[in-house]
C-alpha positions as CSV (number, residue, x, y, z in Angstrom):
1,M,0.5,0.1,-0.1
2,F,1.3,3.6,-0.8
3,V,0.6,6.5,1.5
4,L,1.1,10.6,0.5
5,D,0.1,12.9,3.1
6,G,-2.2,10.3,4.6
7,R,-4.0,9.2,2.2
8,Q,-3.7,6.1,0.0
9,L,-2.6,6.2,-3.5
10,V,-3.9,3.4,-5.6
11,P,-1.8,1.9,-8.3
12,G,-3.2,2.4,-11.6
13,R,-5.0,5.5,-10.7
14,P,-3.9,9.2,-11.1
15,F,-3.5,11.2,-8.5
16,E,-2.3,15.1,-7.3
17,H,0.5,16.0,-5.2
18,G,1.8,19.5,-4.8
19,G,0.0,21.0,-7.5
20,V,1.6,18.1,-10.2
21,K,-0.5,15.7,-11.5
22,Y,1.0,12.0,-12.0
23,P,-0.5,9.7,-14.5
24,S,-2.1,6.5,-13.9
25,N,1.0,4.5,-14.1
26,W,3.6,6.3,-12.3
27,L,3.4,4.2,-9.3
28,R,3.9,1.1,-11.5
29,L,7.0,3.1,-13.2
30,A,8.5,5.2,-10.6
31,S,11.9,3.8,-8.7
32,F,11.6,3.5,-5.1
33,E,13.7,6.6,-5.0
34,D,11.8,8.5,-7.2
35,K,8.6,7.6,-4.5
36,Q,10.8,8.4,-1.5
37,A,11.7,11.9,-2.9
38,L,8.0,12.3,-3.3
39,G,7.1,11.5,0.0
40,I,5.6,8.3,-0.9
41,E,5.7,5.8,1.9
42,E,5.4,2.0,1.1
43,R,2.9,-0.2,4.1
44,P,2.0,-3.0,4.6
45,D,-1.1,-3.9,3.1
46,P,-3.9,-4.0,5.8
47,A,-5.1,-7.6,7.4
48,P,-8.5,-8.6,5.3
49,V,-11.5,-8.1,7.5
50,D,-13.4,-11.4,8.3
51,T,-16.9,-9.5,6.9
52,R,-18.5,-12.8,8.7
53,F,-17.7,-11.2,11.9
54,Y,-16.8,-7.5,11.7
55,W,-18.5,-4.5,9.8
56,D,-14.1,-3.1,9.6
57,H,-11.2,-3.6,11.3
58,D,-11.8,-3.2,15.4
59,L,-15.5,-2.9,14.4
60,P,-17.3,-6.0,15.4
61,K,-20.7,-7.3,14.1
62,R,-23.7,-7.8,16.6
63,L,-23.2,-10.7,18.8
64,E,-26.4,-10.9,20.5
65,D,-30.2,-10.4,19.1
66,E,-32.0,-7.1,19.8
67,P,-35.1,-5.6,19.3
68,A,-35.2,-3.2,16.4
69,V,-36.3,0.4,17.1
70,D,-36.5,3.4,14.6
71,E,-34.3,6.6,14.9
72,D,-36.4,8.3,18.0
73,G,-36.3,4.8,19.8
74,D,-39.3,3.4,19.2
75,P,-40.4,-0.2,18.0
76,V,-40.1,-1.4,15.0
77,L,-43.2,-3.3,13.8
78,D,-43.9,-5.7,11.4
79,A,-47.0,-6.3,9.1
80,D,-48.9,-8.4,12.1
81,G,-48.0,-5.5,14.8
82,V,-44.9,-7.5,16.2
83,Q,-41.3,-6.0,16.9
84,I,-38.6,-7.0,14.2
85,I,-36.2,-8.7,16.3
86,N,-32.3,-8.0,14.6
87,K,-30.8,-11.3,14.6
88,G,-27.3,-11.3,16.2
89,L,-24.2,-13.7,15.2
90,K,-24.9,-16.2,17.5
91,T,-28.5,-16.8,16.4
92,E,-27.2,-17.0,12.5
93,W,-24.3,-19.3,13.5
94,I,-26.4,-21.4,15.3
95,A,-29.0,-21.4,12.1
96,K,-26.0,-22.4,10.2
97,Q,-25.5,-25.4,12.2
98,K,-28.8,-26.7,11.6
99,E,-28.2,-26.1,7.8
100,I,-25.0,-27.8,7.6
101,A,-26.9,-30.7,9.9
102,A,-29.9,-31.1,7.8
103,S,-27.3,-31.3,4.5
104,L,-25.7,-34.2,6.1
105,F,-28.7,-36.0,7.0
106,A,-30.0,-35.2,3.3
107,P,-28.0,-38.5,1.7
108,T,-29.8,-40.8,4.2
109,D,-33.1,-39.2,4.5
110,W,-34.3,-41.9,2.0
111,Y,-33.7,-44.6,4.3
112,V,-35.9,-42.8,7.5
113,I,-38.6,-42.3,4.2
114,R,-38.7,-45.7,3.5
115,K,-38.9,-47.1,6.8
116,A,-42.0,-44.7,7.2
117,D,-43.4,-45.8,3.8
118,T,-42.8,-50.0,4.0
119,G,-41.5,-50.5,7.6
120,I,-38.1,-51.6,6.5
121,D,-35.4,-50.6,9.2
122,V,-33.0,-48.1,9.0
123,P,-29.6,-49.4,9.2
124,A,-27.9,-49.6,12.5
125,A,-25.0,-47.9,10.8
126,V,-27.2,-45.3,9.6
127,K,-29.5,-44.7,12.7
128,Q,-25.7,-44.0,14.4
129,Y,-24.3,-41.4,11.9
130,R,-27.5,-39.9,11.9
131,D,-27.6,-39.9,16.1
132,D,-23.9,-38.8,15.6
133,V,-24.8,-35.8,13.4
134,R,-27.8,-35.2,16.0
135,I,-25.7,-34.7,18.9
136,T,-22.7,-33.0,16.9
137,S,-24.9,-30.2,15.9
138,G,-26.3,-29.6,19.4
139,L,-22.9,-29.5,20.8
140,R,-21.7,-26.7,18.2
141,E,-24.5,-24.9,19.1
142,D,-23.9,-24.9,22.8
143,Q,-20.8,-24.1,22.2
144,I,-21.8,-20.8,20.0
145,A,-24.5,-20.0,22.8
146,Q,-21.5,-19.8,25.5
147,V,-19.1,-17.4,23.7
148,S,-19.2,-13.8,25.4
149,T,-17.5,-11.6,22.4
150,T,-17.3,-11.6,18.6
151,E,-13.6,-12.3,18.8
152,E,-14.4,-16.1,20.7
153,L,-17.0,-16.4,18.4
154,A,-14.6,-15.9,15.2
155,A,-12.1,-18.1,16.9
156,L,-14.4,-21.0,17.7
157,V,-15.8,-21.0,14.2
158,T,-12.3,-20.8,12.5
159,N,-9.9,-22.3,14.3
160,P,-9.1,-26.2,13.4
161,S,-10.0,-28.9,15.4
162,E,-6.7,-30.6,14.7
163,I,-3.3,-29.2,14.5
164,V,-0.5,-31.2,12.8
165,V,3.1,-31.1,13.9
166,V,6.1,-32.0,12.4
167,T,8.6,-33.4,14.0
168,P,12.1,-32.8,12.2
169,P,14.4,-35.9,11.8
170,A,16.4,-36.5,15.0
171,A,19.7,-38.2,12.7
172,L,20.6,-38.4,9.5
173,G,19.1,-40.9,7.7
174,D,15.4,-40.5,9.9
175,E,12.0,-39.4,8.6
176,E,10.6,-36.4,10.1
177,T,7.4,-37.7,12.2
178,I,4.1,-36.0,11.8
179,T,1.1,-36.1,14.3
180,R,-2.1,-35.1,14.5
181,S,-3.6,-33.9,17.8
182,T,-6.8,-32.1,18.8
183,N,-6.6,-28.3,18.8
184,P,-5.7,-26.8,22.3
185,E,-7.6,-23.8,21.3
186,P,-11.3,-23.0,21.0
187,H,-12.7,-25.1,18.2
188,L,-16.0,-26.3,16.9
189,T,-16.7,-30.0,17.8
190,P,-15.7,-31.6,14.6
191,W,-18.9,-33.0,12.5
192,P,-18.8,-36.9,12.1
193,E,-17.4,-38.6,9.1
194,Q,-20.0,-39.0,6.3
195,L,-21.1,-42.4,5.3
196,S,-19.3,-44.2,2.2
197,A,-22.1,-45.2,-0.3
């Protein structure tokens, strides 16, 4: 990122400084020394904002549900006269867990439908898988409900459930060792492995 007089310069766009207009290709063609002579600082690009959790850097989205109000503080009502609730991140992420669970159930739903239609039992492995999905979804929803900050929610959702540790060879001729272990940082309970077809 290029900064001049506190404003960001965008490569490929013309800019003006000290009454001089610089063409759109100037930043690309200018040497480091030319940029320095003009007072242009090159800074690292800011980290991208994870818009699932933040509006902007240091501006988290609302975590909890809250009643919608207008600029006067009066309740905003729907067509039926019920106050509208602005959903927070917890509600949204809990709903996502339910959607994921439904998508994991979908390939085996036909067993349940067949059972209802014909009485043919659902195989034990399918029952167990569906129970595991149901339990995991509940655990994930509880984990989300327990967070108290947007930062905690972001870490919970984005941290992997496992970490890989690579140990270099102890001696010449030995191979490196790769081990997997449960991540000690907060993370969502992993979904069960899908049934093979």
